[in-house]
Each structure stands twice: as C-alpha cells, then as structure tokens.
C-alpha angles and dihedrals in degrees: 000000000000106000101169103101095176094065129031121242092240093051091049091048093048091048091052092046091053092049090051089048089055089048091055089061089067093047093065120112108280119221132197090261090052090047092055097039091116092034112254122234105247094189091061091049090051090054092044094052094049098042096042095042095224133136126256090253094055092043091052093048090051089053092048089052089047094049090048091048092052089050094049091050086062090052090051085052087055090051093052096045105038098047087077093067085073092052121091117259092013131110133186108208120217112256110290095008129114092018093314093276116158095222133006120197118196122185115180090200093056131239142221107253094198136040116244094004105167093213093059086217117179128213129185100207136042119194113205134203105189128206132185096221137014096241101049095097124081122209093266093052092046091052093050092049093050092049089052089053092049090052091050091053088052093052095042118028090182096070147072130216125222134197097204118196123198090200107034130166088253142336106293150145103194139148110276112236120192144134127273116183090348092305127114112242140180140163127189092231094051104076143174108226132180113229093248089060091049092053088050089056097046098041100030087229117115091206099044096113092046088054091052090052092046093052096042100079090051093049093046091051089050096048105033102066094057089056099056096231093164094075116151115244131182118207113215098193097107097041091048090049092048089051089050090050092058091075093060122079098190094124137297123345095277091055092046092050087052091053091046088051087050091053092056089069106018106038093121096041124109111276095016095059090071092060099065 
C-alpha cells in the first residue's frame, strides 16, 4: 500500500530510477585516463603506499573506490534535492537559475519558518541551499553561502533562507551562526535545518522523511532488477599502468610503477618532461 500522500508512487519510482541510472555511470569500467581525469597526486600515493604497506594494485583499487564513492555522493545529493520537484509548492530551479538555489518552497498562505518563534512571524517563501553532510562546507564556502542568504533577505523581506543538511548532527531547525569577514553573524530568518525538519515544513507531516526512508528499500528493490545494475565491469587502470611502467628502466617493477604513477601528474614538470 502506498502511504506517502505528498508524492505519488510513480513519481517516487521514477526518481529512484533516475538516481540508479546516475549510479550506473560510476559502475562503468574505469580506464587509466578516467582514473587521472582530475590529475591524481603522485606524492600522496608514494606516502600512502609506504605507510600503509600495501601493493600498487591495492592502492589503485582503493583510489578507484574512493573516486566512485565521491561521484556517488553527488548522485545522492541529486536524490535529496530533486525529489522536491515532485512535492507540492516546491521547485528545483535549473542550475544557475532563480538565484542558484537548490530548492524553493512557496506557500501562498504563509508559513512559520521556525519552531517556537515568539514573534509568530510568517513568510511566504523559503530559499534552500542543500548539503549532503553537515561538515562538507569549509569556512570560505560557508561565508559565501551566508552572504548569498543575506542578500536574498535584502531583496525579499518576505522570506527565510535555510541551509538544509541531509546528514546533520541532530534533528534541528536553528539559527545558523557562522563567521563573515571574521565577525560572528546570525539572523533569525537564516537557519540551519536538518532534512527531516524541512520535510515537515513542506509536507505538514512530521514523519514525512521517515516515510521516505522506510519506503526507499522497497522501491529500490522493485526498480533496480529491471535496470541490470549488477553488470560486470573490469577496471583497466592497473594493467594500463603496468604497461606504461615497462618503458622505464629505473629499477625493479615496483620502482618503475612508482615512476609511471609520477608521470600521471608530473609528465610536463621539469625533469619529468624529458622522460616522455
């Protein structure tokens, strides 16, 4: 029985299907070119190999897993953000549009933007910046986001701005206190909100996020088998790197592999550039 009355079963399934399709992109075979797409740090690899006492193959496989995990975290961000386009009164603007907000919630009847707010002040719009985890913003990013929210309040005095965190320290809807230009700042309509509290506001149901989480495994199990997500893939990074190492005669295979790894990041650097 479908018991989520704030999103239809077909919309939920389509959203899960799209998220799984995104995931499949990261499950494709990874080549050496893919591996080094953002240019790895060979010096870090040298330290990791020595200090963890593992082989080049294991080290490379760990890095492949890390890269896939980082990509998949972005896809989970997609899931958390884009589900709101199916929920009444919410919109998910295209990238860079409508101020670049992740979600905008507009309620023509007005809403209380904070629990237990003594002023009982209503607003008609909430602008949302959404993050997967509470610790993913450094101080510079936090400052830019807060300034963006300050500007939004200047442009629209009938709104609140939320930093919504999928993984927060705890369930919360609190004033966001941070530093801007080394000065502590806060505003009652700029708030730090866990995703369960945001669901509560936009759906009017305190357990809405709980219901989504409880329904999710069932829908994944229903949708995933038809999409052949268990495809076999054979990463070629290590075999390609071994092949690259054969051209070097610096020492044994391990030393040559180290040099091949250096060349991924430093091939145009002085000293290395003469080895091509």
